ZASE-446175 format. One record per residue (C-alpha): residue number from 0; residue in three letters; chain; x, y, z. Coordinates in pm, 1 decimal. Example, Ala and Ser with C-alpha at 12.3 -4.5 7.8 and 13.67 -1.06 7.14 Angstrom:
# residues 2
(0,'ALA','A',(1230.0,-450.0,780.0))
(1,'SER','A',(1367.0,-106.0,714.0))
This chain:
# residues 331
(0,'MET','A',(4988.5,-277.0,-5604.6))
(1,'SER','A',(5349.8,-364.4,-5637.0))
(2,'THR','A',(5545.4,-151.8,-5507.3))
(3,'GLY','A',(5856.4,-332.4,-5692.0))
(4,'LEU','A',(6063.0,-284.9,-5333.3))
(5,'PRO','A',(6174.0,-673.5,-5164.0))
(6,'ILE','A',(5881.1,-772.5,-4859.6))
(7,'ARG','A',(5974.7,-934.8,-4577.2))
(8,'GLU','A',(5663.0,-1069.0,-4371.8))
(9,'ALA','A',(5717.5,-1066.9,-3979.6))
(10,'ARG','A',(5421.7,-1206.5,-3737.0))
(11,'PHE','A',(5303.1,-1087.3,-3448.0))
(12,'ASP','A',(4973.8,-1163.2,-3223.6))
(13,'ASP','A',(4940.7,-1469.8,-3515.3))
(14,'ALA','A',(4850.5,-1172.4,-3732.2))
(15,'ARG','A',(5106.2,-1178.9,-4067.1))
(16,'VAL','A',(5241.9,-803.8,-4155.1))
(17,'LYS','A',(5427.5,-682.9,-4434.3))
(18,'ILE','A',(5701.5,-495.8,-4410.1))
(19,'VAL','A',(5871.9,-281.7,-4765.7))
(20,'PHE','A',(6179.9,-233.1,-4761.1))
(21,'MET','A',(6443.1,-32.7,-4977.2))
(22,'PRO','A',(6766.9,-195.7,-5077.7))
(23,'LEU','A',(7100.7,-99.7,-4889.2))
(24,'THR','A',(7356.7,26.7,-5109.1))
(25,'SER','A',(7726.3,-21.5,-5114.9))
(26,'ALA','A',(7745.7,418.6,-5050.7))
(27,'GLN','A',(7468.1,400.2,-4737.1))
(28,'LEU','A',(7675.8,98.4,-4644.9))
(29,'ALA','A',(8001.1,293.7,-4632.2))
(30,'LEU','A',(7865.1,567.0,-4456.4))
(31,'LEU','A',(7796.0,362.6,-4199.0))
(32,'VAL','A',(8156.8,216.2,-4187.8))
(33,'ALA','A',(8280.7,588.5,-4182.4))
(34,'ILE','A',(8078.1,680.9,-3857.6))
(35,'GLU','A',(8192.4,338.1,-3702.8))
(36,'LYS','A',(8540.0,403.1,-3780.5))
(37,'THR','A',(8577.5,774.5,-3694.0))
(38,'GLY','A',(8330.7,828.7,-3423.2))
(39,'SER','A',(8161.4,1114.8,-3521.8))
(40,'LEU','A',(7908.0,1293.1,-3867.7))
(41,'ALA','A',(8148.2,1544.3,-3836.1))
(42,'ARG','A',(8481.6,1341.2,-3904.4))
(43,'ALA','A',(8278.0,1047.4,-4141.8))
(44,'ALA','A',(8225.8,1386.6,-4333.4))
(45,'LEU','A',(8566.5,1428.9,-4373.1))
(46,'SER','A',(8653.1,1056.0,-4425.0))
(47,'LEU','A',(8406.2,1093.6,-4731.4))
(48,'ASP','A',(8495.5,1426.4,-4875.2))
(49,'VAL','A',(8150.7,1587.4,-4764.1))
(50,'THR','A',(7947.9,1801.9,-4561.4))
(51,'PRO','A',(7814.0,1689.7,-4228.2))
(52,'PRO','A',(7470.5,1852.7,-4349.6))
(53,'ALA','A',(7481.4,1613.7,-4608.1))
(54,'ILE','A',(7627.3,1290.1,-4382.9))
(55,'SER','A',(7350.1,1355.0,-4159.0))
(56,'GLN','A',(7081.3,1382.4,-4414.4))
(57,'GLN','A',(7190.4,1031.8,-4595.9))
(58,'LEU','A',(7212.4,924.5,-4228.1))
(59,'ALA','A',(6838.6,1030.8,-4245.7))
(60,'ARG','A',(6725.0,884.3,-4512.7))
(61,'ILE','A',(6942.7,544.6,-4443.0))
(62,'GLU','A',(6757.6,518.3,-4149.5))
(63,'ARG','A',(6373.5,622.4,-4262.4))
(64,'ASP','A',(6416.3,312.1,-4579.1))
(65,'VAL','A',(6558.2,75.7,-4300.5))
(66,'GLY','A',(6250.8,134.0,-4030.7))
(67,'VAL','A',(6511.2,225.7,-3740.1))
(68,'THR','A',(6758.8,365.1,-3573.4))
(69,'LEU','A',(7156.8,293.0,-3656.5))
(70,'VAL','A',(7331.8,576.3,-3511.6))
(71,'GLU','A',(7328.8,730.4,-3116.9))
(72,'ARG','A',(7423.9,992.2,-3095.8))
(73,'GLY','A',(7594.9,1200.7,-2842.5))
(74,'ALA','A',(7772.1,1484.3,-2692.2))
(75,'ARG','A',(8080.5,1270.9,-2708.9))
(76,'GLY','A',(8051.4,1179.3,-3083.9))
(77,'ALA','A',(7848.3,898.3,-3257.9))
(78,'LYS','A',(7826.5,522.5,-3195.9))
(79,'LEU','A',(7645.0,252.3,-3385.0))
(80,'THR','A',(7344.1,58.9,-3264.2))
(81,'ALA','A',(7343.0,-299.5,-3282.8))
(82,'LEU','A',(7204.4,-302.1,-3642.5))
(83,'GLY','A',(7432.6,-39.6,-3766.3))
(84,'HIS','A',(7764.2,-239.7,-3622.2))
(85,'THR','A',(7569.7,-524.1,-3825.0))
(86,'LEU','A',(7546.7,-307.3,-4082.8))
(87,'ALA','A',(7861.2,-158.7,-4097.3))
(88,'GLU','A',(8089.1,-569.0,-4115.9))
(89,'CYS','A',(7876.4,-622.2,-4383.5))
(90,'GLY','A',(7967.9,-263.6,-4564.5))
(91,'THR','A',(8303.9,-343.3,-4462.3))
(92,'ARG','A',(8310.5,-721.3,-4683.4))
(93,'VAL','A',(8082.8,-493.7,-4910.4))
(94,'ALA','A',(8387.8,-232.4,-4987.7))
(95,'GLN','A',(8687.5,-591.3,-4975.3))
(96,'GLU','A',(8484.0,-742.1,-5248.7))
(97,'LEU','A',(8479.8,-382.0,-5445.1))
(98,'GLN','A',(8816.1,-338.5,-5415.7))
(99,'ARG','A',(8899.2,-716.2,-5507.0))
(100,'ALA','A',(8692.4,-625.4,-5839.2))
(101,'ASP','A',(8886.7,-317.3,-5932.5))
(102,'GLU','A',(9214.1,-566.4,-5882.3))
(103,'ALA','A',(9042.0,-773.2,-6088.1))
(104,'ALA','A',(8978.6,-559.8,-6340.8))
(105,'ALA','A',(9329.0,-370.7,-6331.5))
(106,'GLU','A',(9483.6,-659.4,-6409.6))
(107,'PHE','A',(9246.0,-805.3,-6641.6))
(108,'VAL','A',(9320.8,-449.1,-6872.1))
(109,'GLY','A',(9664.1,-440.8,-6785.4))
(110,'ILE','A',(9719.1,-744.7,-6952.1))
(111,'HIS','A',(9571.8,-676.7,-7218.4))
(112,'ALA','A',(9681.3,-329.0,-7259.8))
(113,'ASN','A',(10051.6,-477.3,-7462.2))
(114,'ARG','A',(9937.4,-799.4,-7531.8))
(115,'LEU','A',(9794.9,-986.1,-7875.6))
(116,'ARG','A',(9724.1,-1304.1,-7949.3))
(117,'VAL','A',(9625.3,-1477.0,-8279.8))
(118,'GLY','A',(9508.7,-1743.4,-8454.5))
(119,'ALA','A',(9531.4,-1829.6,-8780.6))
(120,'LEU','A',(9514.0,-2097.3,-9071.3))
(121,'ASN','A',(9848.4,-2225.7,-9198.5))
(122,'SER','A',(9797.6,-2098.5,-9531.9))
(123,'THR','A',(9705.5,-1729.8,-9394.1))
(124,'ILE','A',(10027.3,-1658.9,-9179.2))
(125,'GLN','A',(10265.8,-1631.0,-9432.1))
(126,'GLY','A',(10188.6,-1229.8,-9656.6))
(127,'LEU','A',(9875.2,-1177.7,-9483.2))
(128,'VAL','A',(9893.2,-1264.2,-9118.3))
(129,'SER','A',(10295.1,-1192.3,-9069.1))
(130,'GLU','A',(10263.5,-870.5,-9296.3))
(131,'SER','A',(9988.0,-755.4,-9002.0))
(132,'LEU','A',(10238.2,-853.9,-8751.6))
(133,'ALA','A',(10542.8,-655.2,-8908.0))
(134,'ALA','A',(10262.9,-337.6,-8903.3))
(135,'ILE','A',(10198.1,-385.6,-8497.3))
(136,'ARG','A',(10575.4,-501.9,-8466.0))
(137,'HIS','A',(10666.2,-98.6,-8634.5))
(138,'GLN','A',(10386.0,88.2,-8456.8))
(139,'PHE','A',(10425.3,-73.3,-8117.6))
(140,'PRO','A',(10779.9,-157.1,-8106.1))
(141,'ASP','A',(10707.7,-324.7,-7722.3))
(142,'ALA','A',(10396.0,-536.5,-7763.2))
(143,'GLU','A',(10359.4,-868.4,-7680.3))
(144,'LEU','A',(10303.1,-1108.9,-7990.2))
(145,'PHE','A',(10150.5,-1462.2,-7973.8))
(146,'VAL','A',(10021.0,-1682.7,-8316.2))
(147,'VAL','A',(9933.3,-2008.9,-8284.2))
(148,'ASP','A',(9848.3,-2242.0,-8665.6))
(149,'VAL','A',(9519.7,-2321.9,-8586.0))
(150,'ALA','A',(9189.8,-2455.6,-8839.3))
(151,'SER','A',(8913.4,-2244.1,-8900.1))
(152,'ARG','A',(8677.1,-2367.8,-8640.4))
(153,'GLU','A',(8891.7,-2425.9,-8400.6))
(154,'GLY','A',(9007.7,-2046.1,-8399.9))
(155,'ILE','A',(8646.9,-1901.8,-8343.7))
(156,'ASP','A',(8585.6,-2131.0,-8054.8))
(157,'LEU','A',(8947.7,-2007.4,-7884.9))
(158,'VAL','A',(8798.1,-1604.9,-7941.4))
(159,'LEU','A',(8523.7,-1735.0,-7773.0))
(160,'GLU','A',(8650.2,-1891.8,-7493.8))
(161,'GLY','A',(8889.0,-1580.0,-7413.5))
(162,'ASP','A',(9191.5,-1780.5,-7527.1))
(163,'ILE','A',(9307.9,-1519.7,-7859.9))
(164,'ASP','A',(9224.1,-1259.7,-7896.2))
(165,'VAL','A',(9156.5,-1234.7,-8320.3))
(166,'ALA','A',(9133.0,-1559.7,-8574.7))
(167,'VAL','A',(9185.4,-1561.9,-8983.6))
(168,'VAL','A',(9001.2,-1832.2,-9070.2))
(169,'ALA','A',(8819.3,-1959.8,-9448.6))
(170,'SER','A',(8466.7,-2065.1,-9491.6))
(171,'TYR','A',(8461.7,-2244.4,-9827.7))
(172,'GLY','A',(8051.3,-2179.6,-9871.3))
(173,'SER','A',(7838.8,-2002.1,-9605.6))
(174,'PRO','A',(7996.5,-1767.1,-9435.0))
(175,'TRP','A',(8092.8,-1831.4,-9019.3))
(176,'THR','A',(7809.7,-1729.4,-8816.9))
(177,'ARG','A',(7851.8,-1759.0,-8431.1))
(178,'VAL','A',(7684.9,-1516.7,-8162.0))
(179,'GLY','A',(7935.7,-1323.1,-7935.6))
(180,'ALA','A',(8210.7,-1286.7,-8221.8))
(181,'HIS','A',(8222.6,-1075.1,-8522.5))
(182,'LEU','A',(8354.9,-1147.9,-8855.2))
(183,'GLN','A',(8559.4,-919.8,-9099.6))
(184,'ARG','A',(8551.1,-1006.6,-9444.7))
(185,'LEU','A',(8912.2,-973.6,-9573.0))
(186,'LEU','A',(8952.1,-1142.9,-9968.8))
(187,'THR','A',(8806.5,-1404.0,-10210.9))
(188,'ASP','A',(9093.7,-1669.2,-10218.4))
(189,'PRO','A',(9019.0,-1830.3,-10559.3))
(190,'MET','A',(9110.6,-2183.3,-10582.6))
(191,'MET','A',(9404.5,-2355.0,-10769.1))
(192,'VAL','A',(9407.3,-2705.9,-10922.4))
(193,'VAL','A',(9778.0,-2805.3,-10855.6))
(194,'LEU','A',(9856.4,-3117.4,-11134.4))
(195,'PRO','A',(10161.7,-3303.7,-11134.6))
(196,'ASP','A',(10409.9,-3187.9,-11389.9))
(197,'ASP','A',(10394.7,-3516.2,-11641.6))
(198,'HIS','A',(9943.6,-3500.8,-11611.7))
(199,'PRO','A',(9817.3,-3446.7,-11937.4))
(200,'LEU','A',(9655.0,-3129.7,-11860.9))
(201,'ALA','A',(9962.3,-2981.6,-11667.5))
(202,'SER','A',(10122.0,-2751.1,-11950.0))
(203,'HIS','A',(10271.4,-2431.3,-11873.3))
(204,'GLU','A',(10111.7,-2251.5,-12173.8))
(205,'LEU','A',(9736.6,-2356.5,-11993.5))
(206,'ALA','A',(9864.4,-2216.1,-11642.4))
(207,'GLU','A',(9604.6,-1935.3,-11681.5))
(208,'VAL','A',(9334.0,-2104.3,-11831.3))
(209,'PRO','A',(9058.2,-2226.0,-11616.0))
(210,'ILE','A',(9014.2,-2557.0,-11564.3))
(211,'ASP','A',(8718.5,-2832.9,-11594.8))
(212,'LEU','A',(8672.3,-3046.3,-11275.5))
(213,'THR','A',(8533.9,-3350.6,-11526.0))
(214,'GLU','A',(8851.9,-3272.3,-11676.1))
(215,'LEU','A',(8991.5,-3467.1,-11376.7))
(216,'ARG','A',(8712.1,-3755.5,-11270.6))
(217,'GLU','A',(8946.5,-3989.8,-11352.6))
(218,'ASP','A',(9218.3,-3874.7,-11078.9))
(219,'ALA','A',(9324.7,-3964.3,-10777.8))
(220,'TRP','A',(9301.1,-3678.4,-10545.7))
(221,'VAL','A',(9447.9,-3547.4,-10193.8))
(222,'CYS','A',(9180.5,-3361.8,-9999.9))
(223,'GLY','A',(9114.2,-3355.1,-9551.9))
(224,'ALA','A',(8885.4,-3646.1,-9435.9))
(225,'PRO','A',(8534.4,-3659.4,-9499.3))
(226,'GLY','A',(8315.9,-3344.7,-9348.5))
(227,'LYS','A',(8637.8,-3105.3,-9359.4))
(228,'PRO','A',(8511.0,-2798.7,-9473.8))
(229,'HIS','A',(8741.2,-2785.7,-9752.6))
(230,'ARG','A',(8668.5,-3208.3,-9843.0))
(231,'ALA','A',(8351.5,-3060.2,-9887.9))
(232,'GLN','A',(8390.3,-2831.2,-10090.1))
(233,'LEU','A',(8575.5,-3075.3,-10368.0))
(234,'ASP','A',(8270.7,-3316.4,-10340.9))
(235,'ASP','A',(7971.9,-3062.3,-10397.0))
(236,'SER','A',(8188.0,-2886.7,-10700.5))
(237,'ALA','A',(8254.8,-3221.2,-10830.5))
(238,'ALA','A',(7842.5,-3326.5,-10777.1))
(239,'GLU','A',(7770.0,-3048.5,-10952.8))
(240,'ARG','A',(7940.8,-3151.5,-11261.0))
(241,'GLY','A',(7801.7,-3572.5,-11228.0))
(242,'PHE','A',(8121.1,-3709.4,-11076.2))
(243,'ILE','A',(8202.6,-3885.5,-10723.9))
(244,'PRO','A',(8591.9,-3756.5,-10636.4))
(245,'ASN','A',(8882.6,-4046.8,-10573.9))
(246,'VAL','A',(9077.9,-3909.5,-10336.9))
(247,'PRO','A',(9285.7,-4213.3,-10176.0))
(248,'PHE','A',(9528.0,-3946.8,-10053.6))
(249,'GLN','A',(9405.6,-3741.5,-9656.6))
(250,'THR','A',(9562.0,-3441.5,-9542.4))
(251,'GLU','A',(9467.4,-3114.5,-9425.5))
(252,'SER','A',(9806.0,-2923.4,-9481.8))
(253,'TYR','A',(9796.3,-2777.0,-9841.0))
(254,'ASP','A',(10205.8,-2861.3,-9843.8))
(255,'VAL','A',(10139.3,-3199.3,-9806.5))
(256,'ALA','A',(9922.0,-3174.3,-10057.9))
(257,'GLN','A',(10125.5,-3050.0,-10314.0))
(258,'SER','A',(10409.5,-3268.7,-10204.5))
(259,'LEU','A',(10189.0,-3542.8,-10303.1))
(260,'ALA','A',(10121.1,-3368.5,-10690.0))
(261,'VAL','A',(10485.0,-3326.4,-10663.7))
(262,'ALA','A',(10559.8,-3687.5,-10639.7))
(263,'GLY','A',(10291.6,-3718.8,-10928.7))
(264,'VAL','A',(10053.2,-3974.9,-10757.9))
(265,'ALA','A',(9797.0,-3700.1,-10675.4))
(266,'VAL','A',(9552.2,-3382.1,-10809.3))
(267,'ALA','A',(9507.4,-3119.8,-10522.1))
(268,'LEU','A',(9254.2,-2823.7,-10468.1))
(269,'VAL','A',(9450.7,-2572.2,-10327.4))
(270,'PRO','A',(9324.1,-2206.5,-10227.6))
(271,'ARG','A',(9590.9,-1956.2,-10441.3))
(272,'MET','A',(9730.6,-1830.6,-10118.2))
(273,'ALA','A',(9839.1,-2160.0,-10012.3))
(274,'VAL','A',(10048.2,-2214.4,-10402.4))
(275,'ARG','A',(10389.0,-2298.6,-10373.8))
(276,'ARG','A',(10548.6,-2291.8,-10690.3))
(277,'HIS','A',(10738.7,-2601.5,-10795.0))
(278,'GLN','A',(10891.2,-2655.4,-11086.6))
(279,'TRP','A',(10781.1,-3012.2,-11043.2))
(280,'THR','A',(10383.1,-2894.2,-11110.4))
(281,'VAL','A',(10165.2,-2651.4,-11268.8))
(282,'THR','A',(9898.4,-2478.7,-11152.1))
(283,'ARG','A',(9613.8,-2366.7,-11350.3))
(284,'PRO','A',(9288.3,-2166.3,-11172.0))
(285,'VAL','A',(8941.2,-2387.1,-11166.7))
(286,'ALA','A',(8645.2,-2305.6,-11409.3))
(287,'GLY','A',(8340.8,-2214.6,-11174.3))
(288,'PRO','A',(8447.5,-2029.3,-11000.7))
(289,'VAL','A',(8505.9,-2259.0,-10655.7))
(290,'SER','A',(8677.6,-2020.7,-10426.5))
(291,'ARG','A',(8717.3,-1972.8,-10050.8))
(292,'GLU','A',(8640.5,-1697.1,-9836.2))
(293,'ILE','A',(8863.0,-1534.3,-9529.2))
(294,'TYR','A',(8762.1,-1347.8,-9231.2))
(295,'ALA','A',(8914.1,-1192.9,-8917.6))
(296,'VAL','A',(8716.3,-1358.7,-8620.2))
(297,'VAL','A',(8691.1,-1113.2,-8269.9))
(298,'PRO','A',(8460.6,-1055.4,-7991.4))
(299,'ASN','A',(8195.6,-844.1,-8013.9))
(300,'SER','A',(8410.3,-604.6,-7815.4))
(301,'ILE','A',(8747.4,-592.2,-7805.4))
(302,'ASP','A',(8788.8,-292.6,-7635.2))
(303,'HIS','A',(9000.1,-505.9,-7311.4))
(304,'VAL','A',(9260.2,-586.0,-7640.3))
(305,'PRO','A',(9403.9,-261.0,-7801.6))
(306,'LEU','A',(9593.3,-376.3,-8028.3))
(307,'ALA','A',(9330.1,-629.8,-8176.1))
(308,'GLY','A',(9212.7,-306.5,-8348.2))
(309,'HIS','A',(9497.4,-188.7,-8493.4))
(310,'PHE','A',(9584.8,-572.6,-8618.8))
(311,'LEU','A',(9258.0,-562.2,-8776.9))
(312,'ARG','A',(9347.6,-239.9,-8995.5))
(313,'PHE','A',(9637.6,-397.5,-9080.5))
(314,'LEU','A',(9477.3,-700.7,-9182.3))
(315,'ALA','A',(9247.3,-521.1,-9467.0))
(316,'GLN','A',(9573.5,-291.9,-9564.7))
(317,'ALA','A',(9768.5,-686.2,-9591.0))
(318,'ALA','A',(9422.6,-832.2,-9734.4))
(319,'GLU','A',(9399.7,-528.0,-10050.1))
(320,'THR','A',(9820.7,-626.9,-10131.8))
(321,'VAL','A',(9761.2,-1028.3,-10157.0))
(322,'ASP','A',(9763.2,-1099.3,-10532.9))
(323,'THR','A',(9501.2,-1390.3,-10552.9))
(324,'SER','A',(9520.5,-1331.3,-10957.1))
(325,'PRO','A',(9548.9,-1696.7,-11134.6))
(326,'ALA','A',(9840.8,-1579.3,-11300.5))
(327,'ALA','A',(10050.1,-1525.6,-10979.6))
(328,'SER','A',(10074.0,-1872.5,-10900.4))
(329,'GLU','A',(10345.2,-1951.5,-11158.8))
(330,'HIS','A',(10569.0,-1612.0,-11070.2))
C-alpha cells in the first residue's frame, strides 16, 4: 500500500531496501539552524520564542522522521552532527529564499497599492473613463494614474499580461470571453449613421428617425479594415439587408471617419459615444437596432490593486449617466 511519502532505495549485500522518508519542512530546518547558531536547545528555544520542552519534542520528531541523530547533546550544550549541519545549511538557504519572497511580495503589493493603470478605447475616454478617473482623483488625491489608448483585443491582452489593471473595451457582437479575465458590462452604445449635410437623407427634421441601412446601399462608406470588429458589424448588418457595402475609406478612428463625412465623401457608422456634433453633418440612429456593448475588463483577482475595485464602481456610476439616446447626438 502506498504511503504517499517519498521512497528512497538503498542496497545492502545485493539486496534492495526501500526507505520511507518523511519530507522535512522549513520550520524543522529553521530549528536546526537555531540550534547551530546558539549551541544550545534552551537558547534555540528562546530565539524561536518557544519553550525548551517544545524544542526537545520537535527535535525528537525530526530525528524520528529522518531516522538518524541530528544533534549531539552534552553538558556544554548541543552540537549538530554532520547530517544535521548539512540540513542546517539547507535551512539557511531556505530562510534566505523565503526572505526574498517576502520582499518581492511586499514590493509587488506596495507598487500596486496606490497605482491604477487603465487602457481604454478612445471613444470611451471622454465622459465615461475621464469622469471615473476624476472620481478616483477626488477620493484618492495621491493616486498614481496612467491611461493608454488601446483597441479592445489589445486591452484584454494587456490586462492578462499584467501591464494594465483595467481595460474598457467594446464588443460588436458576441461578448468577449477570455480565461483569466473578468468582464463587467457597463452599457449598450447604439450605432449611428453620420451623413454629410448635403446627403439626400441628411435632414435635421429626420435626425431622430431611424434610418434603414438599405437606403445607403449605393453610398461610399468609411469604416475599419476587413476583419476588424466594427467592420464585421457593418458587413454583417448589410448582409442581413441583402447588400455588400462599398468601403473605399478605411480607418480605425471614429474621429477620422467623421472627418470624411464632414468632407462629404462618405457615410460612417459610429457609436453614439463617439459622435462629435458638427454643422456639416447630420447623425441618425440605425434601424435594427445595431449597437455595441461596453465592458470593463480586470483580472479574475484584483486584490493586489485596491484602486481597481473603486474604479469599477465609478465606471458603473458614470455609465448610468451616459446619454446614449439617439437625440443626444444632435444636442
